[in-house]
C-alpha positions as CSV (number, residue, x, y, z in Angstrom):
1,X,-5.0,-39.0,-10.2
2,X,-8.5,-38.1,-9.0
3,X,-9.9,-34.8,-7.6
4,X,-11.2,-33.8,-4.4
5,X,-14.7,-35.5,-5.4
6,X,-12.4,-38.9,-6.3
7,X,-13.1,-38.1,-10.1
8,X,-10.1,-38.9,-12.5
9,X,-8.7,-35.8,-13.4
10,X,-8.2,-35.0,-17.6
11,X,-4.5,-34.3,-19.0
12,X,-5.7,-30.7,-19.3
13,X,-7.1,-30.3,-15.9
14,X,-3.8,-32.1,-14.6
15,X,-1.4,-29.2,-16.4
16,X,-3.7,-26.5,-15.4
17,X,-3.2,-27.4,-11.9
18,X,0.6,-27.3,-13.0
19,X,0.1,-23.7,-14.5
20,X,-1.5,-22.4,-10.7
21,X,1.8,-24.4,-9.3
22,X,3.9,-22.2,-11.8
23,X,2.0,-19.1,-11.2
24,X,2.5,-19.7,-7.5
25,X,6.2,-19.8,-7.8
26,X,6.6,-16.7,-10.0
27,X,4.7,-15.1,-6.8
28,X,6.9,-16.5,-4.5
29,X,9.9,-15.3,-6.6
30,X,8.9,-12.1,-7.3
31,X,8.2,-11.8,-3.1
32,X,11.5,-13.0,-2.4
33,X,12.7,-10.5,-4.9
34,X,11.3,-7.3,-3.4
35,X,12.8,-8.6,0.0
36,X,16.2,-8.1,-1.7
37,X,15.4,-4.9,-3.3
38,X,14.3,-3.4,0.1
39,X,18.1,-5.0,1.7
40,X,19.7,-3.3,-1.2
41,X,18.3,0.4,-0.4
42,X,19.2,-0.3,3.1
43,X,22.4,-1.2,1.8
44,X,23.4,1.8,-0.2
45,X,22.0,4.0,2.8
46,X,24.6,2.0,4.9
47,X,27.4,2.5,2.3
48,X,26.9,6.5,2.2
49,X,27.0,6.6,5.8
50,X,30.3,4.6,5.7
51,X,31.5,6.6,3.0
52,X,30.9,9.7,5.0
53,X,32.5,8.4,7.8
54,X,35.6,7.9,5.8
55,X,35.4,3.8,5.9
56,X,36.1,3.3,2.5
57,X,37.0,-0.5,3.0
58,X,33.7,-1.1,4.7
59,X,31.9,1.0,2.4
60,X,33.5,-1.2,-0.8
61,X,32.3,-4.3,0.9
62,X,28.8,-2.9,1.6
63,X,28.7,-2.1,-2.6
64,X,30.1,-5.7,-3.2
65,X,27.2,-6.7,-1.6
66,X,25.1,-4.6,-3.0
67,X,26.2,-5.8,-6.6
68,X,25.7,-9.8,-5.5
69,X,22.4,-8.8,-4.4
70,X,21.4,-7.1,-7.7
71,X,22.7,-10.1,-9.9
72,X,20.7,-12.7,-7.9
73,X,17.7,-10.4,-8.6
74,X,18.8,-10.7,-12.2
75,X,19.0,-14.2,-11.8
76,X,15.4,-14.1,-10.7
77,X,13.9,-12.4,-13.2
78,X,15.6,-15.0,-15.6
79,X,14.0,-17.5,-13.6
80,X,10.6,-15.6,-14.0
81,X,11.1,-15.6,-17.6
82,X,11.6,-19.3,-18.0
83,X,8.6,-20.4,-15.3
84,X,6.5,-18.0,-18.1
85,X,7.8,-19.9,-21.2
86,X,7.0,-23.3,-19.2
87,X,3.3,-21.7,-18.5
88,X,3.1,-20.7,-22.2
89,X,4.3,-24.4,-23.3
90,X,1.3,-25.7,-21.3
91,X,-0.9,-23.3,-22.8
92,X,0.2,-24.5,-26.1
93,X,0.2,-28.3,-25.2
94,X,-3.7,-27.6,-23.9
95,X,-3.9,-25.7,-27.7
96,X,-2.9,-28.7,-29.8
97,X,-4.7,-31.0,-27.5
98,X,-7.9,-29.4,-28.7
99,X,-6.6,-29.1,-32.1
100,X,-6.2,-32.8,-32.2
101,X,-9.7,-33.2,-30.6
102,X,-10.9,-30.8,-33.3
103,X,-9.2,-32.8,-35.9
104,X,-10.8,-36.0,-35.0
105,X,-14.4,-34.5,-34.7
106,X,-14.6,-33.2,-38.0
107,X,-12.6,-36.2,-39.8
108,X,-15.7,-38.2,-37.6
109,X,-18.4,-35.5,-38.9
110,X,-17.1,-35.5,-42.4
111,X,-18.7,-38.5,-43.7
112,X,-21.9,-37.3,-42.2
113,X,-21.7,-33.7,-43.0
114,X,-20.7,-34.7,-46.6
115,X,-23.9,-35.6,-47.5
116,X,-25.9,-32.6,-46.1
117,X,-23.8,-29.7,-46.9
118,X,-22.4,-28.7,-50.3
119,X,-19.1,-27.9,-51.6
120,X,-19.4,-24.4,-50.5
121,X,-20.1,-24.9,-47.0
122,X,-17.7,-27.6,-46.5
123,X,-15.0,-25.6,-47.8
124,X,-16.3,-22.4,-45.4
125,X,-15.3,-25.1,-42.4
126,X,-12.2,-26.2,-43.7
127,X,-10.9,-22.4,-44.2
128,X,-11.6,-22.1,-40.8
129,X,-10.0,-24.8,-39.7
130,X,-6.8,-23.7,-41.4
131,X,-7.2,-20.3,-40.1
132,X,-7.2,-22.0,-36.7
133,X,-3.9,-24.1,-37.1
134,X,-2.1,-20.4,-38.7
135,X,-3.1,-18.9,-35.5
136,X,-1.5,-21.9,-33.6
137,X,1.8,-21.9,-35.2
138,X,2.1,-17.7,-35.3
139,X,1.6,-18.4,-31.1
140,X,4.3,-21.4,-31.6
141,X,6.6,-18.7,-33.1
142,X,6.2,-15.9,-30.4
143,X,6.7,-18.8,-27.6
144,X,10.4,-19.9,-29.5
145,X,11.2,-16.5,-29.4
146,X,10.6,-15.9,-25.7
147,X,12.1,-19.4,-25.1
148,X,15.4,-18.2,-27.0
149,X,15.4,-14.8,-25.2
150,X,15.2,-16.5,-21.5
151,X,18.4,-18.6,-22.1
152,X,20.4,-15.5,-22.1
153,X,22.5,-14.8,-19.3
154,X,23.1,-11.8,-17.3
155,X,26.8,-12.9,-16.5
156,X,28.6,-10.0,-18.1
157,X,32.0,-8.5,-16.1
158,X,31.0,-5.3,-17.7
159,X,27.2,-5.2,-16.2
160,X,29.5,-5.8,-12.8
161,X,31.3,-2.3,-13.4
162,X,28.6,-0.7,-14.6
163,X,26.9,-1.3,-11.5
164,X,29.2,-0.3,-9.5
165,X,29.5,2.9,-10.8
166,X,25.7,3.5,-11.0
167,X,25.5,2.9,-7.2
168,X,28.2,4.9,-6.3
169,X,26.3,7.8,-8.7
170,X,23.5,7.4,-6.7
171,X,24.5,7.5,-3.4
172,X,26.8,10.0,-4.3
173,X,30.2,8.5,-3.3
174,X,33.7,9.5,-4.6
175,X,36.4,6.8,-4.7
176,X,38.5,4.4,-6.7
177,X,37.0,1.2,-6.8
178,X,39.5,-1.7,-7.5
179,X,38.0,-4.8,-9.7
180,X,35.2,-6.4,-8.3
181,X,35.7,-10.2,-8.7
182,X,32.1,-12.2,-8.0
183,X,32.3,-16.0,-7.1
184,X,29.8,-17.0,-10.1
185,X,29.2,-20.5,-8.0
186,X,28.5,-18.6,-4.7
187,X,25.8,-16.7,-6.5
188,X,24.4,-20.0,-7.9
189,X,24.6,-21.7,-5.0
190,X,22.6,-18.7,-3.2
191,X,19.9,-19.2,-5.8
192,X,19.5,-22.7,-5.7
193,X,19.2,-22.5,-1.6
194,X,16.7,-19.7,-2.3
195,X,14.6,-22.0,-4.9
196,X,14.7,-24.7,-2.3
197,X,13.4,-22.3,0.6
198,X,10.6,-21.3,-2.0
């Protein structure tokens, strides 16, 4: 694929473009999350008003809506973490490509260098190369750890109860709430729709 001037892009440039797209996606998800958090604030005020007016059933529905929005925000955080992992993977791929290029250059130059350098100087070059390889391996371990963390889900029934109790305390509502059953498919569909809209 060519760029603006018709010049073919390198694989690294293509990957950099993908990274930019991922960063834009992260920003868009962040803006959408901010809007949802604002809505949560509005609903909290509404729930407090409903509780004060004795409209417990309506208040409960509002609190359930806040819990749904909070879970969607958690899913958005999860999506952001996965996208960050993709960006890290692209960085790693670029680094590995550079390392392979370096290795190829080293192999080509070894014959020439071998004639003009002492064994000590050659050993120093190889030590530097090995150090770079170790740094790359360390970054891979960190990346793998982050990816593993991103696979953890936020679907926890106890979290729902905790969120409801926290909301009641925040807005000063005294009431016994029944079990909250949230349709996970509904949340998944809403997140998919949000991703399509972005």
